[in-house]
N, CA, C and O atoms as CSV, one atom per row, in Angstrom:
chain,resi,resn,atom,element,x,y,z
A,1,UNK,N,N,146.814,116.683,88.868
A,1,UNK,CA,C,147.412,115.575,88.145
A,1,UNK,C,C,148.216,116.127,86.978
A,1,UNK,O,O,147.919,117.194,86.442
A,2,UNK,N,N,149.221,115.385,86.607
A,2,UNK,CA,C,150.036,115.778,85.473
A,2,UNK,C,C,149.361,115.320,84.185
A,2,UNK,O,O,148.587,114.363,84.171
A,3,UNK,N,N,149.672,116.025,83.111
A,3,UNK,CA,C,149.067,115.703,81.818
A,3,UNK,C,C,149.426,114.283,81.383
A,3,UNK,O,O,148.611,113.593,80.772
A,4,UNK,N,N,150.630,113.857,81.696
A,4,UNK,CA,C,151.071,112.515,81.317
A,4,UNK,C,C,150.194,111.458,81.990
A,4,UNK,O,O,149.825,110.462,81.368
A,5,UNK,N,N,149.868,111.680,83.252
A,5,UNK,CA,C,149.004,110.747,83.986
A,5,UNK,C,C,147.593,110.745,83.399
A,5,UNK,O,O,146.958,109.696,83.299
A,6,UNK,N,N,147.110,111.924,83.014
A,6,UNK,CA,C,145.760,112.029,82.462
A,6,UNK,C,C,145.672,111.365,81.092
A,6,UNK,O,O,144.651,110.758,80.768
A,7,UNK,N,N,146.718,111.468,80.289
A,7,UNK,CA,C,146.710,110.849,78.954
A,7,UNK,C,C,146.646,109.324,79.046
A,7,UNK,O,O,146.159,108.662,78.130
A,8,UNK,N,N,147.133,108.778,80.142
A,8,UNK,CA,C,147.126,107.327,80.318
A,8,UNK,C,C,145.736,106.799,80.686
A,8,UNK,O,O,145.485,105.598,80.582
A,9,UNK,N,N,144.838,107.678,81.112
A,9,UNK,CA,C,143.499,107.252,81.520
A,9,UNK,C,C,142.617,106.996,80.307
A,9,UNK,O,O,142.820,107.579,79.242
A,10,UNK,N,N,141.637,106.118,80.483
A,10,UNK,CA,C,140.681,105.847,79.406
A,10,UNK,C,C,139.628,106.958,79.373
A,10,UNK,O,O,139.582,107.827,80.244
A,11,UNK,N,N,138.798,106.899,78.354
A,11,UNK,CA,C,137.760,107.934,78.178
A,11,UNK,C,C,136.776,107.944,79.346
A,11,UNK,O,O,136.371,109.013,79.804
A,12,UNK,N,N,136.393,106.773,79.827
A,12,UNK,CA,C,135.444,106.710,80.937
A,12,UNK,C,C,136.072,107.226,82.226
A,12,UNK,O,O,135.405,107.874,83.033
A,13,UNK,N,N,137.361,106.934,82.417
A,13,UNK,CA,C,138.047,107.442,83.608
A,13,UNK,C,C,138.196,108.956,83.553
A,13,UNK,O,O,138.086,109.633,84.576
A,14,UNK,N,N,138.450,109.496,82.342
A,14,UNK,CA,C,138.534,110.949,82.193
A,14,UNK,C,C,137.191,111.607,82.496
A,14,UNK,O,O,137.139,112.658,83.136
A,15,UNK,N,N,136.120,110.994,82.041
A,15,UNK,CA,C,134.785,111.533,82.293
A,15,UNK,C,C,134.475,111.519,83.789
A,15,UNK,O,O,133.911,112.476,84.317
A,16,UNK,N,N,134.841,110.445,84.463
A,16,UNK,CA,C,134.610,110.354,85.905
A,16,UNK,C,C,135.436,111.396,86.655
A,16,UNK,O,O,134.944,112.027,87.591
A,17,UNK,N,N,136.677,111.573,86.248
A,17,UNK,CA,C,137.551,112.560,86.892
A,17,UNK,C,C,137.017,113.971,86.662
A,17,UNK,O,O,137.071,114.813,87.559
A,18,UNK,N,N,136.503,114.229,85.458
A,18,UNK,CA,C,135.935,115.540,85.150
A,18,UNK,C,C,134.729,115.826,86.042
A,18,UNK,O,O,134.602,116.923,86.586
A,19,UNK,N,N,133.848,114.844,86.190
A,19,UNK,CA,C,132.666,115.020,87.032
A,19,UNK,C,C,133.063,115.261,88.488
A,19,UNK,O,O,132.468,116.088,89.178
A,20,UNK,N,N,134.071,114.532,88.937
A,20,UNK,CA,C,134.548,114.690,90.313
A,20,UNK,C,C,135.109,116.101,90.546
A,20,UNK,O,O,134.849,116.720,91.577
A,21,UNK,N,N,135.880,116.596,89.573
A,21,UNK,CA,C,136.456,117.937,89.706
A,21,UNK,C,C,135.380,119.019,89.664
A,21,UNK,O,O,135.439,119.985,90.425
A,22,UNK,N,N,134.409,118.861,88.788
A,22,UNK,CA,C,133.329,119.852,88.707
A,22,UNK,C,C,132.540,119.904,90.022
A,22,UNK,O,O,132.145,120.976,90.481
A,23,UNK,N,N,132.321,118.738,90.609
A,23,UNK,CA,C,131.595,118.668,91.877
A,23,UNK,C,C,132.384,119.351,92.994
A,23,UNK,O,O,131.814,120.103,93.785
A,24,UNK,N,N,133.687,119.095,93.061
A,24,UNK,CA,C,134.510,119.708,94.107
A,24,UNK,C,C,134.623,121.215,93.901
A,24,UNK,O,O,134.647,121.976,94.868
A,25,UNK,N,N,134.693,121.650,92.633
A,25,UNK,CA,C,134.747,123.088,92.361
A,25,UNK,C,C,133.453,123.782,92.793
A,25,UNK,O,O,133.476,124.885,93.339
A,26,UNK,N,N,132.333,123.117,92.539
A,26,UNK,CA,C,131.057,123.691,92.961
A,26,UNK,C,C,131.022,123.853,94.477
A,26,UNK,O,O,130.546,124.865,94.992
A,27,UNK,N,N,131.525,122.858,95.179
A,27,UNK,CA,C,131.562,122.897,96.633
A,27,UNK,C,C,132.480,124.022,97.118
A,27,UNK,O,O,132.133,124.755,98.044
A,28,UNK,N,N,133.636,124.152,96.498
A,28,UNK,CA,C,134.583,125.200,96.883
A,28,UNK,C,C,134.035,126.593,96.585
A,28,UNK,O,O,134.183,127.508,97.396
A,29,UNK,N,N,133.406,126.754,95.427
A,29,UNK,CA,C,132.804,128.050,95.099
A,29,UNK,C,C,131.679,128.392,96.071
A,29,UNK,O,O,131.482,129.556,96.418
A,30,UNK,N,N,130.948,127.376,96.504
A,30,UNK,CA,C,129.895,127.600,97.498
A,30,UNK,C,C,130.471,128.089,98.814
A,30,UNK,O,O,129.893,128.975,99.443
A,31,UNK,N,N,131.589,127.538,99.244
A,31,UNK,CA,C,132.246,127.978,100.470
A,31,UNK,C,C,132.694,129.430,100.354
A,31,UNK,O,O,132.515,130.220,101.281
A,32,UNK,N,N,133.277,129.775,99.207
A,32,UNK,CA,C,133.770,131.134,99.005
A,32,UNK,C,C,132.608,132.123,98.994
A,32,UNK,O,O,132.711,133.208,99.566
A,33,UNK,N,N,131.507,131.755,98.346
A,33,UNK,CA,C,130.373,132.680,98.231
A,33,UNK,C,C,129.686,132.922,99.577
A,33,UNK,O,O,129.111,133.989,99.792
A,34,UNK,N,N,129.739,131.950,100.475
A,34,UNK,CA,C,129.116,132.142,101.792
A,34,UNK,C,C,130.060,132.842,102.765
A,34,UNK,O,O,129.664,133.185,103.879
A,35,UNK,N,N,131.297,133.053,102.349
A,35,UNK,CA,C,132.237,133.752,103.201
A,35,UNK,C,C,133.116,132.842,104.039
A,35,UNK,O,O,133.970,133.323,104.784
A,36,UNK,N,N,132.921,131.542,103.929
A,36,UNK,CA,C,133.739,130.593,104.670
A,36,UNK,C,C,135.097,130.485,103.974
A,36,UNK,O,O,135.149,130.214,102.775
A,37,UNK,N,N,136.183,130.689,104.695
A,37,UNK,CA,C,137.485,130.550,104.036
A,37,UNK,C,C,137.771,129.081,103.718
A,37,UNK,O,O,137.599,128.222,104.584
A,38,UNK,N,N,138.202,128.780,102.493
A,38,UNK,CA,C,138.496,127.384,102.138
A,38,UNK,C,C,139.702,126.876,102.916
A,38,UNK,O,O,140.584,127.651,103.287
A,39,UNK,N,N,139.732,125.574,103.159
A,39,UNK,CA,C,140.846,124.965,103.884
A,39,UNK,C,C,142.149,125.156,103.120
A,39,UNK,O,O,143.191,125.454,103.704
A,40,UNK,N,N,142.072,124.980,101.805
A,40,UNK,CA,C,143.258,125.116,100.972
A,40,UNK,C,C,142.904,126.061,99.814
A,40,UNK,O,O,142.256,125.636,98.857
A,41,UNK,N,N,143.319,127.338,99.885
A,41,UNK,CA,C,142.947,128.289,98.833
A,41,UNK,C,C,143.491,127.917,97.451
A,41,UNK,O,O,142.888,128.273,96.439
A,42,UNK,N,N,144.594,127.223,97.397
A,42,UNK,CA,C,145.171,126.837,96.113
A,42,UNK,C,C,144.438,125.695,95.446
A,42,UNK,O,O,144.697,125.391,94.281
A,43,UNK,N,N,143.530,125.059,96.161
A,43,UNK,CA,C,142.803,123.917,95.613
A,43,UNK,C,C,141.897,124.328,94.449
A,43,UNK,O,O,141.729,123.573,93.492
A,44,UNK,N,N,141.321,125.517,94.534
A,44,UNK,CA,C,140.445,125.997,93.456
A,44,UNK,C,C,141.253,126.127,92.174
A,44,UNK,O,O,140.840,125.651,91.117
A,45,UNK,N,N,142.390,126.766,92.273
A,45,UNK,CA,C,143.245,126.971,91.106
A,45,UNK,C,C,143.706,125.638,90.527
A,45,UNK,O,O,143.679,125.438,89.313
A,46,UNK,N,N,144.125,124.738,91.393
A,46,UNK,CA,C,144.605,123.424,90.944
A,46,UNK,C,C,143.488,122.631,90.269
A,46,UNK,O,O,143.717,121.971,89.255
A,47,UNK,N,N,142.282,122.695,90.830
A,47,UNK,CA,C,141.146,121.973,90.244
A,47,UNK,C,C,140.795,122.530,88.871
A,47,UNK,O,O,140.502,121.774,87.944
A,48,UNK,N,N,140.824,123.852,88.743
A,48,UNK,CA,C,140.518,124.480,87.461
A,48,UNK,C,C,141.541,124.100,86.399
A,48,UNK,O,O,141.191,123.858,85.244
A,49,UNK,N,N,142.798,124.052,86.797
A,49,UNK,CA,C,143.851,123.687,85.842
A,49,UNK,C,C,143.732,122.226,85.408
A,49,UNK,O,O,143.885,121.907,84.229
A,50,UNK,N,N,143.462,121.354,86.359
A,50,UNK,CA,C,143.325,119.940,86.030
A,50,UNK,C,C,142.121,119.717,85.121
A,50,UNK,O,O,142.183,118.914,84.189
A,51,UNK,N,N,141.031,120.424,85.390
A,51,UNK,CA,C,139.841,120.318,84.551
A,51,UNK,C,C,140.157,120.782,83.132
A,51,UNK,O,O,139.723,120.156,82.165
A,52,UNK,N,N,140.902,121.865,83.001
A,52,UNK,CA,C,141.293,122.359,81.676
A,52,UNK,C,C,142.174,121.341,80.957
A,52,UNK,O,O,142.038,121.151,79.748
A,53,UNK,N,N,143.074,120.686,81.690
A,53,UNK,CA,C,143.928,119.659,81.082
A,53,UNK,C,C,143.089,118.500,80.562
A,53,UNK,O,O,143.330,117.994,79.466
A,54,UNK,N,N,142.099,118.081,81.355
A,54,UNK,CA,C,141.232,116.971,80.938
A,54,UNK,C,C,140.479,117.333,79.666
A,54,UNK,O,O,140.413,116.532,78.734
A,55,UNK,N,N,139.916,118.527,79.622
A,55,UNK,CA,C,139.167,118.952,78.443
A,55,UNK,C,C,140.077,119.048,77.213
A,55,UNK,O,O,139.666,118.704,76.105
A,56,UNK,N,N,141.302,119.511,77.411
A,56,UNK,CA,C,142.250,119.607,76.304
A,56,UNK,C,C,142.617,118.225,75.786
A,56,UNK,O,O,142.664,118.008,74.575
A,57,UNK,N,N,142.874,117.301,76.679
A,57,UNK,CA,C,143.252,115.940,76.277
A,57,UNK,C,C,142.105,115.258,75.545
A,57,UNK,O,O,142.326,114.563,74.554
A,58,UNK,N,N,140.884,115.451,76.028
A,58,UNK,CA,C,139.725,114.861,75.339
A,58,UNK,C,C,139.571,115.442,73.942
A,58,UNK,O,O,139.230,114.723,73.002
A,59,UNK,N,N,139.820,116.740,73.802
A,59,UNK,CA,C,139.736,117.391,72.503
A,59,UNK,C,C,140.817,116.859,71.564
A,59,UNK,O,O,140.552,116.598,70.390
A,60,UNK,N,N,142.031,116.698,72.083
A,60,UNK,CA,C,143.126,116.169,71.269
A,60,UNK,C,C,142.832,114.747,70.802
A,60,UNK,O,O,143.098,114.395,69.653
A,61,UNK,N,N,142.283,113.937,71.698
A,61,UNK,CA,C,141.979,112.552,71.331
A,61,UNK,C,C,140.895,112.490,70.259
A,61,UNK,O,O,140.933,111.620,69.389
A,62,UNK,N,N,139.937,113.399,70.313
A,62,UNK,CA,C,138.860,113.371,69.315
A,62,UNK,C,C,139.350,113.857,67.955
A,62,UNK,O,O,138.778,113.489,66.930
A,63,UNK,N,N,140.407,114.684,67.930
A,63,UNK,CA,C,140.927,115.202,66.673
A,63,UNK,C,C,141.919,114.255,66.012
A,63,UNK,O,O,142.216,114.411,64.828
A,64,UNK,N,N,142.434,113.283,66.744
A,64,UNK,CA,C,143.423,112.361,66.181
A,64,UNK,C,C,142.779,111.506,65.100
A,64,UNK,O,O,141.690,110.967,65.297
A,65,UNK,N,N,143.459,111.379,63.942
A,65,UNK,CA,C,142.915,110.489,62.913
A,65,UNK,C,C,143.070,109.044,63.351
A,65,UNK,O,O,144.084,108.653,63.929
A,66,UNK,N,N,142.055,108.273,63.068
A,66,UNK,CA,C,142.081,106.863,63.432
A,66,UNK,C,C,142.735,106.080,62.306
A,66,UNK,O,O,142.329,106.176,61.148
A,67,UNK,N,N,143.744,105.309,62.657
A,67,UNK,CA,C,144.483,104.524,61.668
A,67,UNK,C,C,143.776,103.189,61.503
A,67,UNK,O,O,143.595,102.440,62.464
A,68,UNK,N,N,143.381,102.906,60.272
A,68,UNK,CA,C,142.711,101.650,59.960
A,68,UNK,C,C,143.550,100.941,58.908
A,68,UNK,O,O,143.853,101.510,57.859
A,69,UNK,N,N,143.920,99.716,59.188
A,69,UNK,CA,C,144.705,98.939,58.237
A,69,UNK,C,C,143.771,98.420,57.146
A,69,UNK,O,O,142.826,97.681,57.421
A,70,UNK,N,N,144.049,98.815,55.918
A,70,UNK,CA,C,143.216,98.400,54.800
A,70,UNK,C,C,143.879,97.232,54.075
A,70,UNK,O,O,145.096,97.214,53.892
A,71,UNK,N,N,143.074,96.268,53.670
A,71,UNK,CA,C,143.577,95.122,52.917
A,71,UNK,C,C,143.854,95.577,51.492
A,71,UNK,O,O,143.159,96.455,50.980
A,72,UNK,N,N,144.835,95.010,50.859
A,72,UNK,CA,C,145.134,95.413,49.473
A,72,UNK,C,C,143.990,95.004,48.552
A,72,UNK,O,O,143.719,93.817,48.373
A,73,UNK,N,N,143.332,95.981,47.979
A,73,UNK,CA,C,142.158,95.732,47.154
A,73,UNK,C,C,142.536,95.200,45.780
A,73,UNK,O,O,141.796,94.401,45.208
A,74,UNK,N,N,143.662,95.621,45.244
A,74,UNK,CA,C,144.044,95.226,43.887
A,74,UNK,C,C,144.312,93.733,43.799
A,74,UNK,O,O,143.994,93.116,42.783
A,75,UNK,N,N,144.871,93.154,44.804
A,75,UNK,CA,C,145.189,91.724,44.784
A,75,UNK,C,C,143.922,90.892,44.637
A,75,UNK,O,O,143.917,89.915,43.888
A,76,UNK,N,N,142.858,91.252,45.326
A,76,UNK,CA,C,141.630,90.473,45.233
A,76,UNK,C,C,140.948,90.665,43.883
A,76,UNK,O,O,140.315,89.740,43.374
A,77,UNK,N,N,141.069,91.849,43.300
A,77,UNK,CA,C,140.471,92.104,41.995
A,77,UNK,C,C,141.201,91.298,40.935
A,77,UNK,O,O,140.571,90.743,40.034
A,78,UNK,N,N,142.508,91.228,41.033
A,78,UNK,CA,C,143.294,90.481,40.057
A,78,UNK,C,C,142.960,88.998,40.142
A,78,UNK,O,O,142.814,88.341,39.111
A,79,UNK,N,N,142.838,88.470,41.330
A,79,UNK,CA,C,142.527,87.053,41.488
A,79,UNK,C,C,141.174,86.727,40.889
A,79,UNK,O,O,141.011,85.686,40.253
A,80,UNK,N,N,140.203,87.604,41.086
A,80,UNK,CA,C,138.877,87.352,40.533
A,80,UNK,C,C,138.911,87.394,39.011
A,80,UNK,O,O,138.255,86.593,38.345
A,81,UNK,N,N,139.666,88.314,38.475
A,81,UNK,CA,C,139.750,88.433,37.019
A,81,UNK,C,C,140.413,87.203,36.414
A,81,UNK,O,O,139.990,86.728,35.360
A,82,UNK,N,N,141.435,86.686,37.064
A,82,UNK,CA,C,142.127,85.502,36.538
A,82,UNK,C,C,141.261,84.258,36.681
A,82,UNK,O,O,141.381,83.337,35.873
A,83,UNK,N,N,140.408,84.207,37.666
A,83,UNK,CA,C,139.600,83.030,37.912
A,83,UNK,C,C,138.465,82.888,36.888
A,83,UNK,O,O,137.973,81.784,36.654
A,84,UNK,N,N,138.058,83.994,36.285
A,84,UNK,CA,C,136.971,83.936,35.315
A,84,UNK,C,C,137.455,83.367,33.977
A,84,UNK,O,O,138.557,83.672,33.521
A,85,UNK,N,N,136.633,82.558,33.375
A,85,UNK,CA,C,136.990,82.063,32.048
A,85,UNK,C,C,136.777,83.179,31.012
A,85,UNK,O,O,135.852,83.982,31.130
A,86,UNK,N,N,137.628,83.210,30.023
A,86,UNK,CA,C,137.520,84.240,28.982
A,86,UNK,C,C,136.357,83.900,28.071
A,86,UNK,O,O,136.114,82.732,27.769
A,87,UNK,N,N,135.648,84.912,27.641
A,87,UNK,CA,C,134.474,84.706,26.787
A,87,UNK,C,C,134.776,84.915,25.348
A,87,UNK,O,O,133.889,84.779,24.505
């Protein structure tokens, strides 16, 4: 998958895709270790690269600062001060 496609996925979809890739890699490594030639030798490389992209995107998303819109605090303080009677 392309990085652009992966960035469009939600966190749960990325986690599911990661689990799926890890499972397929385990299966492919098992085939190689028993001496069975894989159907598609390039699949291992492609799976490893896609897994690395997913991990990178998850890391980037966790490092992004979250933008929170803050209400103007001074306006409410001024209103409260004006509302109080002077002593």
